[in-house]
C-alpha positions in Angstrom: 0.0 0.0 0.0 1.4 3.4 -1.0 1.1 5.9 1.8 0.4 9.5 1.0 1.7 12.6 2.7 0.2 16.0 3.3 1.6 18.6 0.9 -0.7 21.6 1.6 -3.2 22.8 4.1 -6.2 25.2 4.2 -6.7 27.3 7.3 -9.7 29.1 8.8 -9.7 32.8 9.8 -8.1 31.9 13.2 -5.2 30.2 11.4 -6.4 26.7 12.4 -5.9 23.9 9.8 -9.3 22.8 8.4 -8.3 20.8 5.3 -5.4 18.9 3.9 -4.2 18.2 0.4 -2.4 14.9 -0.1 0.6 14.0 -2.3 -1.9 12.4 -4.8 -3.9 15.6 -5.0 -6.9 14.5 -2.8 -8.5 17.1 -0.5 -9.5 15.9 2.9 -11.4 17.7 5.6 -10.1 17.4 9.2 -12.3 14.4 10.1 -11.4 12.6 6.8 -7.7 13.2 7.5 -8.0 11.8 11.1 -9.7 8.7 9.7 -7.1 8.1 7.0 -4.2 8.6 9.5 -5.9 6.0 11.8 -6.2 3.7 8.8 -2.5 4.0 7.9 -3.2 5.8 4.6 -1.2 8.9 5.5 2.4 8.9 6.6 4.6 11.5 8.4 1.9 12.5 10.9 0.4 11.3 14.1 -2.7 12.0 16.2 -2.2 13.7 19.6 -4.7 15.1 22.0 -5.3 18.8 22.5 -5.8 20.4 25.9 -9.6 20.3 25.3 -9.4 16.5 24.7 -10.0 16.7 21.0 -7.8 14.8 18.6 -5.2 16.9 16.9 -3.1 16.1 13.8 0.6 16.7 14.2 3.6 16.2 12.0 6.1 13.6 13.2 9.0 15.2 15.0 12.1 15.1 12.8 13.9 18.3 13.7 13.0 20.0 10.4 10.6 22.9 10.9 10.0 23.5 7.2 7.8 20.4 6.9 5.6 21.2 10.0 2.0 21.2 9.1 1.6 24.9 9.9 4.5 25.7 7.4 3.1 23.8 4.4 1.8 25.8 1.5 -1.9 26.7 1.5 -4.4 25.8 -1.2 
């Protein structure tokens, strides 16, 4: 199974990520992205827990800030 990665994000007016674009060009909303990460379809990210208890998508720590989700190009 070929795993995809996130290559771009869409943010709301507060700067929070709401959508993701994958390396194959698919666009996923936040819930779809969570489901695909849990299914192992997306690599390079993990699911953590925000202070409010909600699941949050995070890039895997690799010491390279340029590939952090907040730093990806927007679409």
